N, C-alpha and C positions, 0 to 999 in steps of 0.2 A: 247789908247783906245782899249779895247779888243773887237774884232769882233767875232760874233757868228752866227750860223745858228740853226734852229729849225727843228727837224724832228721827227714825232710822238710824239709831245709834249715835247720832251727832247731837251735841248740846248747843242749845241757842240760848243767849243771854236775853232776858226780857228787859228791853230798854225803857227808859223813863219816857213818858208821853208829855210832849210839849206841843206848842203851836205848829212848829214844822213837822213834827210827827203826825198830827192831826191831818195836815195838808197832804202829806204822803199817803196816809190811810185813805183819805178821800179819793185820791187817784186810783186807789185799789178798790174802790166800791163801797168804803165804809161811809155810813150816813148817821152821824151823831143824833139826829132827830129820830131815827128809826132803830135804835140799838135794841130796844125791847120787842119790837115787832118783826125784825129781820135777823135773828140770832145767828143763824147759819151763815148768812152773807157777811155779817159783822165778823164772826169768828174766822171765816175764810180770809178776809181782808187782814185781820190781826195776824193770823198765821203767815201770810205772805210778807207782811211787814217785818216780823220777828226773824224769819228766814232770809230776809232781803232777797226776795225772788218774786216771780209773777204769780198770779192766781193759779194758773195751770199746774205749775210745778209744785206749789204749795198743796194744792188739792191731791196730786198724785202721791205726794210724800205721806200726807195724812191718811189716804186710803191704805197705803202700804203699811203705815203703823198700825192701823186698825186690824190688819191681818195678823199680826204677830203679837199685839197687846190689846186685849179685849177691854181694858180700863182706858185706853188711850183717849177716846172721846172725852170722858170725864176729867181725866188728868189734865189734858191739855186745855180744854175749855174753862175749867176752873182756874187754871193758871192765868190764861188770857183774860178772864173776867177780873181776877184780882189786880192784874196789871192796870186795867181801866179804873176799877174802884179806888185804887191806892194813888192814882195820878192826881197831884196837886192842880194840874191844869183842868182835868174833867170835874174836879170838886168845885173849882171856881166857877166853871161854866154852869154846872148844875145849880150852884147858888144863885147865879145871875138869873136863871130861868125861874126859880122859886121866887126871887125878889120881884121879878117883872109880872109874875102871875098874881102876887098878893099885893101889888101896888095899886092904890085906888085910881080909877080913870077920872 
């Protein structure tokens, strides 16, 4: 099933996250190691990635969407969060982090 978000009346398909996508996200300011500490910056990078635009344009579109849809913040960020949590690539990365932390020195 293809998952989408709507911003400004336009539907955007939520892409699968792979290594190349992570590299693109990093170029937009996404920091995998700080996802839980920098949620807004992470969300902004994800939004720009999904919209295939720059940070400034994505931010403006998101702020306009908030003006007309008071649930936009929750709707959009839950969808983006699910996109990450359902990503096989991120699951593998998280598993490697757990294995590294639990491996005896």
